N, C-alpha and C positions, 0 to 999 in steps of 0.2 A: 624625398618622402616627408610628410608632415610631421610636426612635433608629436612626441609620444603621449599617450594617455596613461596617466599614473594610477596604479592600483595599490590599495592597502589591504592586506589579508589578516584577519583575526582568527586565530585557531589553527595551529600547525600540526594537528593530529593526522590521522590516516588520509582523510580527504584533502586537508590542507597541503600535506606533502605531495599528493597527486597533482594538485593545482600548480604547485611550484615546479614540479617535474615537467608538466605540459608547457607551462609558460616559458620554461628554460630551453627544453629540447626542441620545441616546435615554434620558437620565436620567429623564425624567418617566414614560415607559411602563414602564421597568424598575421604578421605585418603585411604580407602581400594581399591577404583577404580583407584586412581592415583599412589599409592605405596609410598606416602609421604604426610604429611599434606600440605594443602593450607592455608597459614597464612596471615591474614589481618594485614599488618604491619603499614599502614598509611591510614587515611581517611581525605580528605580535603573538606571543604565547607566554603564559605564566611560567612554563617549564623551559628554563634557559638551556638545559641539556638537549631538549628536543629541537630547539632552534639551531643549536650548534651542529646537529646532525644534518641539517639542510644545506650547510656550507654556503650560506648567503654572502653576498658582497658586504664589505664593511659599511656600517651605518644603517643597514636595512633592518636588522633584527632588533626588536624591543620587547619588553615584558609587560608593558602597559597598553591595554587596548585603546584607551582614550588618546594615547599618543598617535595612533593611526587616524582616529576620527578627527582629531584637531590639527593634523598636518595639512597646511594650506596647499601643498602640492598634490595631495591625494584627491582624485576625482571620483573613484569608485571604491567602495568598501565591500570586501567579501567577508561575510559573517559565517564562520564555521565553528562556532562555540558549542552549539547544541543546547538542548533544554529551552525553557521559555521564560526565564527570569533575567539573568544577566544579558542574554542574547537580545531580549526585548529592549532593555535599557540602552544597550549599545546601538541597536538599530534606530531607535528614536533619536538618540544623540547624533547619529550620522545624518539623519534627515534634517534635523535642526541646523546642522553645520552645512547643509546644502549638498550633501554627498548622495550619490546613487548607491543602492545596496543590492548585492547579489548574495543569495543564501542557498543552503541545501537543507534548511532546518524545517522539516515537515511539522514537528510538534508546535513550533512557534507560529507557523502560518495557519495551522488548523485551529489553534487556541486564540490567537490575537490578530488574525489576518485582517479583519475589518478595520480595526484601529490603525494598523500599520499602513493599509492601503490609503486610508483617509489622510494620515500624516504625510505619506509620500506625495499625494496629490496636492496637499496644501503647500508643501515645500517646492513643488514643481520638479520633482526628481523621480527616477524610476525605482521600482522594487521588483526584482526578478528572482524566481525560485524554481526553475526547471528541474534542478537536481533533487528537489524535495520528494518527487514521486518517480519511481522507475529507474533511478540511477542514470545510466547512460542512454536510456530510451527517451527520445524527444516527444514524450506523450503530451505534456502540457502545452508545448508549442503547437503540436498538431491539433489538439482540441481547440486551442485559442484561435488559431489562424486557419487551419485546414478544413474545419467543419463549419465555417461561418455561414454557409448556404444551407445547412442541414438543421433539422430538429434532431437532437441526439435522443434516441429511444432507450438505449441500454449500454451499460458499461460493465464488463466482467474482467476482473484482474487477479493474476497471481503477482502480488506486489511485495512479498516478503521472501527473500531468498533463503533465509534460515529455515523458516517453516517448510518451504518447498524442498529444500535439501533433506530435511528430516523425514518427510513423508515419502520422498523418492527412495531413500535408503531403506526405510521400513518396508516399502513395497517390494523392492528388488531382492532384499536379503532376509525378510521375515524377522528383522530385529525389533526389539522392544524400544519404545519411545525413549526411556531413560538412557539406554546404551547408545543410541544414535545421537542424542543430545550431548552426551559426554564426548563423543568423537567429534561432533561439530564444534564444540568448545576448544578441543585440542587443535583442530585445524584452523581456528580463527573465524569460522563461519558464524559462531554464536558467542554472545557476550557471556561474561562470568555470571551476570544476572540476566537470564534470557527471557524474563517474563513478558517484556514488551513484544518480543517476536512470537513466542509460542502461545501467548494468550490473545493474540490478535489485535493488541493495542496499536502497534506500529502500523499495521494494515488499516486500521480504522482512521488514524490521522491522515493517511494518504487518500483514503476513500472520501473523507470529508472535503478535501481539496478538489478531488475529481468531480464530486457531486456539485459543489458550488460552481465550478467552471463549466461543467457540461450542461447544467440545467438553469443557470443564470440566477442564483439567489444565495442567501446566507444559509449556512447549516451549522448546527451545534454538534460537535463530535459526540457529546453525551446522549444525543437522540438516536444514535446508530445502535443497532443490535450487534453485539460483539461476542463471539465464542471462539475459543482457541482449539488447539489440537492435542492437548495433554491427555484426553480420554480416549484417543483413537488407538486401537490395538492391531497387531499384525493379523489377527483373525478377521477383523472388519475389512482390512485391505484385501485379504484373500477372497472374501465374499464379494467385494467390489469387482474383482476380476471375473468371478462367476457371472455377474450381471453385465460384463463387458464395459466396466467403468474403472476409473482411477479416482482416488480421493485427493482433492487439492484444497488448500485454504484459500477461498475465493472472497474477493471484495465484489459485491453485487449491487448495482444501482439500476433501477428500471422506472420509467415513467408509466404510471397506471392511472388513467382518468384524472389527471391533474395533480395527483399525489406521487411521491417518490418512495419506492422501496429502496432502502439503503441498509445493507447488512453485511456482516463479516462472519463466516463460519466455515467449518470443513464441509465440502460439497462433493458428492459423487458426480463425475462428469463422464459421459460416454467416450470411450477411447477413440472413436471416430472423429471427435472434435480436435482441432489443432491445439487448442489450449491444454487439453489433457496430455499432450505429448511434450509439454514443457517441463523438464526435469532439472534436478540439481539446484544450483543457486541462481538459475536464470529466472527472469520475470517475463510476463506477457500480459498485455492489456488488449481486450477485444472491445471495440467501439462500434456501435451500429447507429448509422444515421438514416433518416427517413428517405433521403435521396441517394446517398452513396452506397447504402447497404452495409454489410458487415466488413470490418477491417480488423487487422491484427498487428500489434506492435510487439516486438520480441527483442530481448537482449539482456545484458548484465544489469541487474538491478542494484548492485552495490559494489563496493571496492574502491580503492584509491583512484585508479585511472578512469574507470567507467564513470563514477560520480564526478570526478575532477573534470572529465571531458564536458559534462553537462554544465558545470560551473563556468568553464572557459567559454562555452557557447553563449551563455548569458552575458559574460563579460564583453565578448565581441559585439553582441547585439546592442548592449548598452553603450559601448564606445562608438558604434556607428551612429546611434541616436544622438550622442553628444556632438559628434562631428557635423551632423546634419541639422542640429537645432531642434530635433524632435523628441528629446528624452522625456519619458513619462507620458507620451501620447497614446501608447497601446494600453488599453484597460487590462489590469493584471488578471482579472477573472473572466476575460473574454467578452463580457457584456459591459456596456457603458453603465455607470452607476444608476442613472435614472431608468435604465432598461431592465434592471434586476427586479425580481419579485420575491416575496416570501415563499419559501419552500415548505410544503406540508409533508412531513415524513410519515409514511404509513406505519401504524403500530404493528409490531411483529406478529401479534395474535391474528391479524387480518391477512397476512401473507398466505398465498396458496402455492403449494409445491407438491412434488412427489416425495415420498419418505421411505428410507431404509430403516428398519427397526430390528434390532438384535436382542431377543429375549433369552434369558436362561431359565428353563422351566424343568420341573420334575416330569420325567417320561412316564405318563400314565394316561389311560383312556379319558377322553373328554376335555383335555387341556386346550387343544386347538379349537374345539367348539366353543369353549368359554371365551377365548380371546376373540374369536370371530363374532361372538355375540356382543362383546364390548364395542368392537369396531362398528358393527351394524347400528347399535344404539347411538353412536356419535356420527353416523352418516359417512363413514369411511369405507371405501371399496378396496378390497384386497386384490392386487394384481398377480403376485407370485408368493409361494411359500416354500422354504427349504428347511427340512428338519435334519439335523446332523446325527445320523445313525440312530440306533436304538440302545437304550440302557435302562431297562424297566426299573422304576423306582429311583433312578439316579438323575442328576441334572444333565440336560442336553441343551444345545443351541437350537433356537427356533427363530428363523429369519423371515421377515415379512417385508415385501415391497408393496407399497400402496399405489393406487391411482392418485390423481390430483386431489388434495384435501387441504382444508384450512388449518393453519398452525394451531389455533386455539382448540380445535376439535381433536387434533392428534395429541396435543399435550394433555388434554383431559382424559383421553383414552389411555395414554401411557400411565397416568397417575392411578386410574382405576385398575388397570392390569397389574401394576406393581403391588397393589394391595391384596392380590389373590395369593392364597397359601402356596400355590404351585410355582410361583415365581420366586427364584432363589438368589437373584443378583440384580443390580441396577441395569436398566435398559440403555443400550446405545442407540441414539437417534442421529441419523445423518440425512440431511436434505439432498435431493437429487435434482440436478439442473439438466433436464432432458424433456423431450416431448412425451406426453402420455402415450401409452400403447393401447 
């Protein structure tokens, strides 16, 4: 068997530990697939106690990341630091030293991808980031290589396991958001500071990568519409069931007449759709090509071994390229640089959707007529109405499902309705990803 390919890993946290586990326990099958051993030569982490827990061979563990980058024996650097400051500096230093880099860092790729792709190309090395989206689901490799004959028309994804777990538990048990979040933190599914997950920021970083790869251009994550799940109540989830739907935090990207819809928000999805049946911490991404049609990718979107598996997949692919002399030949974003084009992101106000609207109003004659009048003035057609019982003079729920309408019109109607004296609480608005009836 040929000489080993040497790997240096920076960041020995959850995913780093998973990578060490896989490279150790599956060393024989990896070597058979690669044609040579994949050797873990260096592992760096500032936390010496964490390194000690990994029980590494003598001389492998170091506390200085640059000791990995500057080691002449290391051919591939695995960056698992997280964030976009130190990780960016380490990645650029690795490229300058002629090292290939594998990462799971979606925030770094979303924020600085263009700079890093150019730096890797200039250095003649590879930059691989399969684990940045979808954990163990090989979604980026599939989009990059499996859809080369298609124009991708649409991408829909549940790509944050924490948010999906919370919505699943709220749906099944009628629990409040805060209670389920606390339980998710106790189980390790949510961070102590869960904002990136529950406010949709983590999903937006992943969507930015998917959009750039699927549609062949650059995208700024700040141009995406992002809305989290903190305002969703058990009552809204119960009404979703009445309409035959489930609520999911979806990443949505669609090509519309040369522009791209790119948005993250809670979405009602008909239960008949496969993606609506993805529960708990699992992820799923539906990709529709103009030739292949609809496809669905499903699996664990996070965790030490699932994400570690994707990292090792990139390691093996990079090692194969090193052995064949083709490292860096595959364009990281699927399109050759000269074939990429500027992407125009459609303003959220111009998006057209179905809408679920949950109003809290005083139960008295004429209220529904007042609301219907506002909708009519804004050109919005009502599909269904549900009034929650009768309580004359008291506040009740009034739920409206619209036909397809323009976002700006719906938002203007909601503002006008909320100014009515009969409306006693803020309105819940959830977009619906379904065919109009």
